[in-house]
N, C-alpha and C positions, 0 to 999 in steps of 0.2 A: 674679138670687139664686145660681144655682148657682156663677158665674164668680167672685163676691165670696167665697161660702163655699171654692170651691179656692184661692182667694187668703190668704182668713185661715187656712185650714189649712197652708198652703204657710209664711207669716208665722212661725206659732205653732212650727214645726219647726224653722226658722232661727234663731229667738231663744230659745232654750231653755236657757241658761246662769243659774242661778239666784244672785242678788245679794242673799243675807240679810244685809243691812247694816242697823245699826240706824235710818238715814234713809231705808231704801227696801226694800221686800222685793218687787224686781221680776226681769226677766231680760233678760238680753243674749243679742247673739250670740256664738259661740265664739270668735272674735278679738279681740272687746275684753273679754268679761267676764273672764277670769284678768287681764287687764293692770289692770282698775277695782279688783278686788280687791288685788293687788298695790300700787297706789296706795294705796288706802285705808289699810291696812295701815302702809306705808310714813308717812305722813302722821301716822296717831294714834303711831306710835314717834319720830320725828324731828323733827315741828315741835311746836314748844310751844304750849301750849294757849293759846286765846285769840288767838293771832298770825295776822294775815290769810295767805293763800295766793293770790296771783294764779296765774291757770291762763291760759297766753297760746296760741295766738291766740284760739281758736273751743271750748275746750270746759268751757261754764261749769257743767254737770251734775257735774264732778268737784269742784267748788268748794260745790255742794250735797252732795253725797255723803260729804263728810270734813268738813260743819259748818261750812266757814270764808268769813269775807269777801273779796272781791276788792281791790284796791289801788285807792284814790281812785274805785270803785263802778264800775269798768269791768268788766264780766263777759266781753265778746268787743272784741278789736280789729277793726275793720272797716278799708277803704279810705277810707269818707267820713265817718269822724266829724271831730269840730273838730280843727281846728290846734293848740289848747293840750292835748290830751290828754295825750300823752308827757309834757310836763313835769308834768303835775299827778299822773300816776303816778310817776313819778321822783321827785318832791317827796314824796310820800306812801310810797313804798319807804324812803327817808333818815330821814322824819321817824320812822315809826315801824320804823326799823333790821329790815325785814322778811328772816327768815333763807333762805326758801326760796319758789322758783318752781316751778310744773310748766310745761313746755315741751314742744309737740306739734310733733315732727320732721316726722311727716306731716301737711301741710297742703293745701287745697284749691286747685286752678291757678287754679279762675275767680274767685275773690276777691284773689290776689296772695298773695307771700312775705309773712310778717311783717316781714323785713327792709325792704321796700319800704313797707310800709304805715304802720310806725311806725319810722323809721329812728334817731330819736334815743333811743328807749326801747330799741331792740335794740345800739345801742353801748353805753348804760348796762348792761344786761344781760350783755353780752360783758365789760366791765371790771370789773365788779362781781361777779360769779359764776360759778362754776363746775359741772362736771356732778360729781353726786352718785351719781347711780343711774340706770340705762336702763332701762325697761320698755318690754320686745318677748319675745313668745314664739315668732316663727316669720319665717325670713327674706320679706321683702318686705312684712309684716303691717306692722299699726300699731303706732307706734314714740313714746313718751312720755320724757322725761327730766326727773329731780329735779334743779333748780340749787340750789345752797348758796352763799351770800354767802362771798365770799373777799376780802381784801384786794387791791386795784388791781395790777394787773401792772404790774412794772418798767418804766423807759424801755426802748423796744424799742434794738437795736443796729443799726449801720448793715449794710446788706449787705455792704458792703467788707471791715468788721472781720469779718464771720462766714466769710469765705472765705480759703483758702489762697494762693490766687493772685487779686487784686483784679480783674483783667481779665475773670474768670467775671460780675461783678455786672451787665456790661450784658445779659445773657441772663437776669436775675431780675429778678423785682417782690415787694412784700411782699404778702402777702393776709393777712387778719384770719381767723384758725381760730376759729370761735363758741367762746364758753364753756370 
């Protein structure tokens, strides 16, 4: 009983950032609390009312706190979901022309990266969305980004065309920079 009481008191000290939001009056830790407030304020101001707001890969609480539904019913992207998941989400994003996506740059190593777990969805986001806002309050702390729909990127140019001396191209390779 003493150990449990001490642990409960310690947890109460650590989780003390008040989140006085319309959908929840709870507390969070001081690393995430301010970011959650910033995200909710951003969504209220930037995302059209009633529009879905996908939150990828594993933060469904943000969808709840903003009062938004996910795309195609997927609140979390796990490595072992059905093979049709990406296609269903992409179809829903396009059908409803979803304007914003919340994306957590901070991810969990033990479940793999979003890019590895949802390659088609990741490529779709990179092609159709750009970073609109970064939510981070501390170096090496949690980081979320708000992605905004954009027109697809123009065709890539060749490495040879991008260099003054085409012989330098053999030492380079293209890499897709996300968003």
